N, C-alpha and C positions, 0 to 999 in steps of 0.2 A: 466555486474556485478553494473554497473550506473544505469543500472534501478531500479534495486532492492535495491539501496544505497537512491536513489533519493525517493524510495516509501515510504520507514521506516523514512525519514526524514517528510514526507508529512504528515504519518501516527501519528510522533512524534507533529506535531503541529496540527491537526486538531484535537487532544483531549477534545478540549474546546468548540467546536464547534458540537460534535457527544453527549456528554451528554444531551446538549438542546435537541438537535432534537431526542436522544430516548424518552423522556420526554414527546415529542409533538407529538410520534408515528412515528416520519421517519428513515430511518435505510439508512445508506451512507455505499460503499462498493468501495475500491481500488484494482485491482487486476492489475497482471502485466503480458504479454505474447510477445511472439517474435515481434508482430507488432508493441508495443507500451501499453498503460495501459487502464483498461477495469473501468468505471466506474459506478456504480448502487446506483441510490437514490429512494426507496419504501417509500410508505406513502401516505396521503393524501393530504393533500395542503398544502402547502409552501415550494414545492419542490424546486421551481424557486429560491427561498432568500437562502435555503441551496447550492444549485446547484452555484449560484453566489459568495456566500463567498469563498467556496470554492475553485473555478477557479482562484478568487483573491486571493488566500492564494497562491495558487501554483505558480501564477506567478509572488507573492511577495515575494517567500518565502527568508529569509536569514536566512543563516548556520552557524552556530556557530563553530568552527573550532575545539576544544574539541569531541562537539556531533559528528561531520562528523567522525572523527576518530574514537569513539567507533563504531557505524555504520560500519562502511567500516570493523573494525576488527571481527564485529559479522557475517557482511556477505561472509566475505573470509572462516571463521569459520566454518558455515554453508556449502557452498559450498567444503570444503577440507572433510567433515563432513558425505558427502550424499553417500558417495561409501559403507559406513558403515550401513546405515538404512536398515530395512528388505524388500526384493523386494516385497514385497505385496504392501509396501507403496509407492515406486519407482515406480511401475507401471504408476502411472497418468503422471507423468512428461516424462516418453517414450513415452508413447501414445500421449502426446500434442504435441512432437517433430517429429512426424511422421504424424500430419497433418498441 
């Protein structure tokens, strides 16, 4: 659960980098899995600058208490509602758990 909350906090903080990067033709993706995070940067040039900014931002992330509480409640609600989604949508998650 902490992995998902931290990812949400990072996603929320990286918005200011993403817009400019998208305009420059760069794409940035951050995902979670059982062993940690997946970071994907796609583009033609300046990827090293975006990577450095993102890693620095992840290391120095300052979390506001109210934002943390909002994301904690949202993550808990999503986990509780997982049992109610359509089976064809949840198969991807169950397949990941097997590998």
